[in-house]
Each structure stands twice: as C-alpha cells, then as structure tokens.
C-alpha positions in Angstrom: 0.0 -0.2 0.1 1.4 3.8 -0.6 0.7 6.6 1.7 0.5 9.9 1.0 1.3 12.7 3.1 -0.6 15.4 1.9 0.0 19.4 2.2 2.8 19.6 4.7 5.8 22.1 4.6 9.0 19.7 3.9 12.2 20.4 4.8 15.2 19.6 2.9 18.6 20.4 1.3 18.1 23.7 3.7 14.8 24.9 2.2 11.4 24.6 3.3 8.4 24.2 0.4 4.9 23.0 0.5 4.8 19.4 -1.4 3.2 16.2 -0.7 5.2 13.2 -0.3 4.2 9.4 -1.5 5.3 6.4 0.3 5.4 2.9 -0.6 5.4 1.0 2.5 6.3 -2.5 1.4 9.0 -0.8 -1.0 9.8 1.6 2.4 10.6 4.7 0.0 9.7 7.3 -1.4 8.4 7.0 -4.6 7.1 10.1 -5.7 7.0 14.0 -4.3 5.5 17.2 -6.1 2.7 19.5 -5.8 -0.9 18.5 -5.7 -0.4 15.1 -6.2 -3.8 12.9 -6.7 -4.5 9.9 -4.4 -4.4 6.5 -6.2 -6.8 3.8 -5.4 -6.6 2.9 -2.0 -3.9 4.8 -1.1 -3.7 5.7 2.7 -4.2 9.8 2.8 -2.9 11.8 5.6 -4.0 15.1 6.1 -0.2 17.2 7.3 -1.7 20.6 6.3 0.4 22.8 9.5 2.6 20.3 9.7 6.4 20.0 9.4 7.4 17.0 7.0 11.5 16.3 7.5 13.8 13.4 7.4 13.8 11.7 10.3 16.0 12.4 13.3 19.1 10.7 14.3 20.9 10.7 17.4 25.0 10.4 17.5 24.3 10.4 21.3 21.9 7.9 23.3 22.3 5.8 26.4 19.9 2.9 26.3 21.9 0.7 29.4 20.8 -3.0 27.9 22.9 -4.9 28.8 23.4 -4.1 32.5 21.2 -1.3 33.0 17.6 -2.9 32.5 16.2 -1.2 35.3 16.8 2.2 33.5 16.4 1.7 30.2 16.3 -1.2 27.8 16.5 -1.3 23.8 12.6 -1.3 23.7 12.2 1.8 26.1 14.6 3.7 24.4 13.1 3.3 21.0 9.7 3.5 22.1 11.1 7.4 23.1 13.2 7.5 20.4 10.6 7.2 18.1 8.1 9.5 19.9 10.1 12.1 19.7 10.6 11.6 16.1 13.8 9.6 15.8 14.5 7.1 12.6 18.3 6.5 14.2 20.1 6.4 17.3 23.8 5.6 18.5 23.5 3.8 22.0 26.8 4.3 23.5 28.7 1.4 25.0 28.8 2.1 28.6 26.6 -0.4 29.2 27.6 -3.7 31.4 29.5 -5.3 30.0 30.8 -2.8 28.1 30.1 -2.8 24.3 33.8 -4.1 23.5 33.4 -6.8 21.3 31.6 -8.1 18.0 29.0 -9.9 20.3 28.2 -7.2 22.2 27.4 -5.0 19.6 25.7 -7.5 17.3 23.2 -8.0 20.4 22.2 -4.2 20.6 22.0 -4.3 16.9 19.9 -7.0 16.7 17.8 -6.0 19.6 16.9 -2.5 17.8 16.0 -4.7 14.2 13.6 -7.1 16.8 12.0 -4.2 18.5 11.9 -2.0 14.8 10.8 1.2 15.9 14.3 2.9 14.9 17.5 1.9 13.7 20.1 1.5 16.1 23.4 1.7 15.4 25.9 0.6 18.6 28.9 2.3 19.1 32.0 0.4 19.9 34.0 1.0 22.6 37.7 2.3 21.8 39.4 0.5 25.0 38.8 -2.7 26.1 36.1 -2.9 28.9 36.4 1.1 28.5 38.8 0.9 31.5 41.3 3.3 29.2 44.4 0.8 28.9 44.4 -0.7 25.9 42.7 -0.6 23.0 39.3 -2.7 21.8 38.5 -4.9 18.9 37.7 -2.1 16.6 38.0 -3.9 13.5 35.9 -6.7 14.7 33.4 -4.6 15.9 33.6 -2.6 12.5 33.4 -6.1 10.9 30.4 -7.4 12.9 27.1 -7.7 11.5 26.4 -4.4 13.5 29.2 -2.7 10.9 30.5 -0.3 13.9 31.6 2.8 12.5 31.7 4.8 15.3 33.9 4.1 18.4 33.9 6.0 22.2 34.5 5.4 25.8 31.8 7.9 26.3 30.9 8.4 30.1 35.1 8.7 30.4 37.6 10.4 28.5 40.8 8.6 26.5 42.6 9.3 29.3 45.9 9.2 27.2 47.4 10.9 24.0 49.0 7.8 23.3 45.8 5.8 23.4 44.3 8.4 21.4 46.6 8.4 18.5 46.3 5.0 18.4 42.6 4.6 18.0 42.9 7.7 15.2 45.2 5.8 13.6 43.8 2.7 13.5 40.3 3.2 12.3 41.8 5.2 9.5 41.8 1.8 8.3 37.8 1.3 7.8 37.2 5.2 7.7 35.6 5.1 11.5 35.4 8.1 13.9 36.7 8.2 17.4 33.8 10.2 19.6 35.6 11.6 22.2 33.8 12.7 26.3 36.2 16.1 26.3 37.7 16.0 29.8 40.5 16.2 31.2 40.8 13.2 33.6 42.4 14.6 36.4 39.8 17.7 36.9 36.8 15.7 36.6 35.8 15.3 40.3 33.5 18.7 40.5 29.5 18.2 41.0 29.1 20.9 38.6 30.5 23.6 36.8 33.0 25.3 38.7 32.4 29.4 38.7 30.9 31.7 40.8 27.4 29.9 41.4 29.4 26.6 42.6 31.5 29.0 45.3 27.7 30.2 46.2 26.1 26.5 46.7 29.6 25.4 47.9 29.7 22.6 46.1 32.7 21.4 44.0 32.9 22.5 40.3 34.6 20.9 37.0 36.2 24.0 35.2 35.5 24.5 31.8 39.6 24.4 31.2 39.1 20.9 31.9 37.2 19.8 28.3 39.3 22.5 26.4 42.7 20.7 27.6 40.9 17.4 26.0 39.3 19.3 22.8 43.4 20.7 22.5 44.9 17.7 22.9 42.5 15.6 20.3 42.7 18.4 17.7 46.6 18.1 17.8 46.5 14.8 17.7 43.5 14.5 14.6 46.0 16.8 12.7 49.1 14.4 13.4 47.3 10.9 12.0 45.0 12.5 9.6 42.3 10.1 11.8 38.4 11.2 12.3 37.5 12.9 15.6 34.1 13.7 16.7 33.3 15.7 19.7 30.6 14.8 21.9 28.2 17.0 24.1 30.3 20.5 24.0 29.7 22.6 26.3 32.3 25.5 26.8 33.3 28.8 24.5 36.8 27.8 24.9 35.8 24.1 23.0 34.1 25.3 20.3 36.7 28.4 19.4 39.2 25.3 19.2 37.1 23.3 17.0 36.4 26.7 15.0 39.9 27.1 14.5 40.7 23.6 13.7 38.2 23.4 10.5 39.2 26.6 9.2 42.7 24.6 8.7 41.0 21.6 7.4 41.3 19.5 9.9 38.7 16.3 10.0 36.7 17.2 12.8 33.3 17.1 14.1 30.7 18.3 17.2 27.9 17.6 18.7 25.6 20.0 21.3 22.9 18.8 23.8 19.4 20.5 24.0 20.3 21.2 27.5 23.3 22.6 26.7 22.1 25.0 25.0 18.9 26.3 27.2 19.6 25.9 31.1 22.8 26.8 32.7 24.4 26.1 36.5 21.6 28.4 37.9 19.7 25.6 37.6 21.6 24.0 39.9 20.9 26.4 42.9 17.4 24.2 43.8 20.5 21.6 44.4 18.1 19.1 42.4 19.8 16.0 40.8 17.9 16.3 38.1 20.0 18.9 36.7 23.3 17.3 37.6 25.0 16.3 34.3 28.3 15.6 32.7 29.9 17.9 31.0 27.9 20.3 33.3 25.5 22.7 32.7 27.7 25.9 31.7 27.5 30.0 33.1 24.9 31.9 30.5 28.5 33.0 28.5 28.9 29.4 27.7 25.5 28.9 26.6 25.6 32.2 24.1 29.3 30.7 22.4 27.3 27.3 22.0 24.3 29.5 20.6 26.7 31.2 18.5 29.0 28.4 17.1 25.9 26.9 15.9 24.7 30.4 14.2 27.7 30.5 12.3 28.0 26.1 11.6 30.4 25.4 13.5 28.4 22.8 15.4 27.2 19.6 13.3 24.7 18.0 15.7 22.7 18.1 18.1 22.4 14.8 20.3 20.2 14.4 23.0 23.0 12.4 25.5 19.6 10.4 26.5 21.3 9.3 29.9 18.1 7.4 32.1 18.6 6.9 35.8 16.1 4.6 38.0 14.1 7.1 40.0 16.0 5.7 43.2 19.6 6.6 41.8 18.1 9.9 41.4 16.3 10.4 44.7 19.8 11.4 46.7 21.4 14.1 47.7 23.0 16.3 44.5 26.9 15.0 45.6 26.1 11.3 45.7 23.3 11.3 42.3 24.6 9.7 39.3 24.9 12.4 36.2 22.1 12.5 33.1 19.3 13.9 32.2 16.7 12.1 29.3 16.0 13.8 26.3 14.5 12.2 23.0 10.8 13.3 23.5 11.9 17.0 24.8 14.7 17.1 21.6 12.3 19.2 19.2 10.3 21.2 21.5 13.9 22.4 23.4 15.4 23.3 19.9 12.3 25.0 18.6 11.6 26.8 21.8 15.3 28.0 22.5 16.8 27.9 19.3 14.6 28.3 16.3 11.3 31.0 17.6 14.3 33.5 19.4 16.2 33.1 15.5 19.7 31.8 16.8 18.8 29.6 13.7 15.8 28.7 10.8 14.1 25.8 11.2 15.5 24.5 8.2 19.1 24.7 9.9 17.5 23.1 13.0 16.7 20.0 10.9 20.0 19.7 9.1 21.6 19.4 13.2 19.3 17.0 14.2 19.3 14.5 10.7 21.0 15.1 8.0 24.0 16.0 9.0 24.3 13.6 11.9 23.6 11.3 9.1 26.3 11.9 7.2 29.1 11.9 10.2 27.3 8.4 11.1 27.7 7.2 7.1 24.3 6.1 6.9 22.5 7.0 3.3 19.6 5.6 4.3 18.6 8.7 6.9 18.8 12.2 6.8 16.8 12.7 3.1 13.8 13.3 1.8 13.7 11.8 -2.1 12.4 10.0 -4.5 14.1 6.4 -4.6 15.3 6.8 -0.9 14.4 5.4 2.1 11.2 7.0 3.7 12.6 7.8 7.6 10.3 10.3 7.9 8.9 12.6 10.6 5.9 14.8 10.4 5.6 17.1 13.7 3.6 20.1 14.6 5.4 23.3 15.1 3.0 25.1 16.9 1.8 22.4 19.3 2.2 23.4 23.2 2.6 21.0 25.9 3.6 20.8 29.0 6.3 18.0 29.8 5.3 15.5 32.3 7.7 13.0 33.2 5.1 10.2 34.0 3.8 10.2 29.9 7.3 10.1 28.4 8.0 6.6 27.0 11.1 5.9 28.9 11.1 4.0 31.7 13.2 7.2 33.4 11.9 10.1 34.9 15.2 12.2 35.3 13.6 15.1 32.5 15.2 18.6 33.7 12.0 20.0 31.4 9.5 18.5 33.9 6.1 20.7 34.1 8.1 23.2 31.0 6.0 24.4 28.2 7.9 23.2 25.0 6.4 24.1 21.6 6.3 21.7 18.6 5.6 17.8 19.1 5.5 15.2 16.9 2.7 13.8 15.0 3.9 10.9 12.9 7.1 8.8 12.5 7.7 6.4 10.0 10.6 4.1 9.8 10.9 2.8 5.9 7.4 3.6 5.1 6.0 2.1 8.1 4.2 4.6 10.5 6.5 3.8 14.2 4.3 6.7 15.3 1.1 7.4 14.4 -1.5 10.5 15.5 1.5 10.9 18.7 1.1 7.3 19.5 3.5 4.9 19.2 2.7 1.5 17.1 3.2 -1.4 18.8 
C-alpha cells in the first residue's frame, strides 16, 4: 500500500517548501514528491496541513543501558522514546555492563534494535577494552560484525592518554572509522557542577571549563598529526567551540555535537540542588551557553544530540553530590530546539533539521537517513511546530523520569514517524 503525506511543509536541502510526498510502505521508499498529487486507488491519505514533514531525526548519542542497566532503560523502551521524539536512527553508547567492546555485544545491541523495529539502532563501540583506558578494544572486529560499527567512544569517560588517542585515530583510518571523545581532562573531573560563581555560592565542588578545553586541544592536535577522524561529544564550553572552529578553518576532519540542555539551561538551575540538573559535562554559565548558540548560528556545531541518559528514580533521589550524572532527552529535544533556537532566531527551521537529521546521518555514514528524496528510504518525521505542551515525566515512554524539563511548556510535537515507510508513531501514539 502507498501512503500520501499531503499538504505539509517539507524540509530538505536547507529549504522549506510545500510538497506532497508519496511513500510505498512495501518497498519502504519515497516514490513521488510534488505539488497537488492525486490519491491513487485505496491509498492512505494523511493530512499534513500545518505540519512539517522532515527526514527522521538521527541521534548520535544515547544511552539505552542494555545490557546490564535495564532498570533504567532497555533497547525497547529507549526505541519507543526515540520514535515518539521523531527519531528514526539512534547510536547507543558503549558504557553498558558489560561494555560494548567486542563483536558479540555490539551485535546483540544491533539485533535487539532490529527485533524491536521502531528505530535503526547503530551501536557505538568502545575504544578501549572494558572502557578501562588501558588498551584498544577489538574495533576492527566490531566494524566487521553484523552491526557494522563505525563510531567508537569510551563515553562516560575520556580516553585518558594522548598515546591511546593517537593509536585509536590511526587504527580506525583503515575503515573510515570515527573516534568520539568525551572531552574532559581525567585529572579535573571530580566536581559536581560547573566551576564558577554559582558553585562558589552553593559550596559545591566544580568542574572547570578548562578541563574540557585541554582535552579538545589535545585531541585536535592528534587528529592533525594522524589524519584520523574526530567527533567531539556534547561540547559545552566557549573555549572548546572556539578551538574546533579554528581547527575546521584549517581543514581538519573534526565534527562536534551539542545537547539541547547545554543550549537551554545554565548552572543557575543547580541552585535548587535538584539532582535532575546534574550532568556531565555540567550545565555551564550563561557566557558558555551564548557561545554555543553562536557556534550553532555560524555553522561550527554540526549536530544536536540528546545524550539521553536515563536513571532509575531511586538512583537520582539522593543528595546532589551522590547522584549520577545524566538527563533524559529524546522526547523533549524537538520542543527545546524549536523553543530555544528556532523561535528566538538563533537558527532557521531548515538549519535545525540539518542539525538533528541531515548532518548526523552524514557523520554516521548512513545514506538511509537524513534526506527525503524519491527512491530513498522513507525515514520521516511529521511534527506540529506550533503545538504547545507541558512536559509530564510520567507520560514519557522512557523507563526513567529524570528530565530537567518537567513541568515546562515546550512548542513543537511529533505527530507521525515512519521507519522505511511504516508508521512507528501515528497521530502521536507509538505503534506496537
């Protein structure tokens, strides 16, 4: 059967225009796009008037906790949250238990994602065995596995030594792999929040911005030395984005991502001592937030990734200093981006879609996502850019409730999501 998405504003190639899109759900591809397409036979016609039709979002950075942390999230519950947020592809990080550091574990994650069938799950492999920071993991084996891993990270921890970063960057060049760095100097990451005026007032230990900046400068120098490919995860400081901006100007093969919470919240949120606002890297001061927004505006930042990090309620219901870092984000990302970046004019709607879909798909190296075009896979999200809703943690699909946006009104909500032409979300409800 075919499905006709009629009357929507289609985003693609940096422009927004009124188009109808015809999808063949058996072939899983877009078969026609144009203005005023007529319905064919028993075709399902979906009215998209007033809605935006965009390529499905691609999240380069999520934590689905499986295997080992299923009390906080599973691949199934995380996939449901992703589909509800408009995502068609996600990249789970390897800080599971056991760590995703070999072919058997990344294949398990990949196959489980296929069994659930709500989003394409592209596991990120560990850079070091057991994420111990001591010796390289079996990266080629993970790449040659059924999962076809292309991105590698010890996320949750930085790669501790320059020698290991160098070897990793050199090693993955053989199969065009990407090293994803959690950029913090290992000797300066013991604090509970951003080091600055607010941390001093609250009496909490701080993580200085320079911790991130030292690590970024180190890795950029090693990328230049090796000719490898580097992706900097969850950039949060002015100095880090400035270093990346300068590196890009020299032609260095570096990309970076920013999270919705780092462009919308500041360390002032920690004044409540609510562990929901504890995250790594920490929420920064307003000057850093302003620098991140400027880097989005000038094109330095390549992608918006959620760093969706669910925690079971009991683990966050402790004193701030003892709480784990992390926030959920898959179901709130679109609303935050529209409210904090598009509405105030930091970036256009088309640029927001590039950040959430087109460019992440290119970094990941998947041609099946990030574009709406005839003959290409029909991985699509349809959202209402004007829908106003209040974040209710109990209504979200994640197993965990640790959203920093609880009770906040957001603008923009997903109505439909399609994975290869099949609805995974229909009229705001996850299918299956």
